[in-house]
N, C-alpha and C positions, 0 to 999 in steps of 0.2 A: 555577508549575507552568511545565512549558517547554512548549513548539510547534514543532513538528520537521517540515517539507519532507519527503517519501519519495520517492522510487524505486523499485521492486519487481526481486522473486527470485518466479518460481512455476512448481510444478510442475504438469502436465509443460511443461516449456517447450516441446516443438514442437506444443500443440494449445492452447493459452489462451482460446480461445472453448468446449473442448466440456466440460472440467471440471476446470478450473486450480483451483490455490488457492495464495494468496501465502502463502509460506514464511519468508519474511524480508523486512528493506525495509533501505535505506541512507538515510542522516539523513545531513547538512551544510551548509554555507551553499553550498558550489560545486554549481549545475545539472548541471555534465558530470562529475563525479568525488564520488561517496560516499563519504564522510568514515570512517563507523564503518557498521556491520551488524548491526541488531536480531532476534533471530528473532520469529518468530510471535509465540510466548509472552514473550515480554521485551515486544513492541508491546501485547497485551493486560493485563498485569501494568502497564505504565505507564501504560496506560487506565484502570485501572482506580484508580489514583495519582491520577488528577487529569491528565496529561499528553496535551496531545491532536497529533494527526499530521494532513495534511493534502495533498492533492497541487494541481498547479498546472496548466492545459496548456501546453505548448510557444508553439502558436499562437494560444489566446484568452488566455492568463493569465486565466483564471476560477481561482476556486478552491472545489475542494470537500473537506469533510473528512471525514476516515477514521473512519468509526464498527464497532463490534463486532457483530456478527450471527451465527446459528445458521446453518448449513450446508442448506438444504432438499433438498438432492438427497443428501447423504450419510445413510446408514443411522443411524450417531453420532448428527446432530445437533450435528455437533462446530463449536466459535466461530471462525472463521472475521473478517478484516475486505474491510469494500467501501467504495465511497464512498459520500457521500450524494446521490441520485439528482439527477440536474437535467437539461435537455436538452442540455449541452456532452459531445460525446464524448472531446476529449481530455485530458479530466480525470479519468476513467475508470479508475479499477484496471485492467481492462481492457485499455486501449488509451496507460498510460503507458508511458513512459522502459523502461528495465530497466537494471539496476545496474551502471556501468562503476563499479570502485574501486580506489582509488587506492592504488600502492605505497608 
């Protein structure tokens, strides 16, 4: 099984703290540019198949595992991803770098 460091694409991008959802992630070895884009559904499927995803704080270097949960705000309780809770802010999905894509 593979393990991937991610960056994120969120909607709505202009309000990431009010109620944004991760709609896609970028993966790859280059921390400055994502090599491949995976939709949320592709990430959830990969996780069910045993692959793991993680974030890494740019300042702290601390790693947080990415987990699947049901959105507690959405009326449909749709599945979303989030980082495992810890006391480090820069590895939190809400604070994580946004993806820049390789051309």
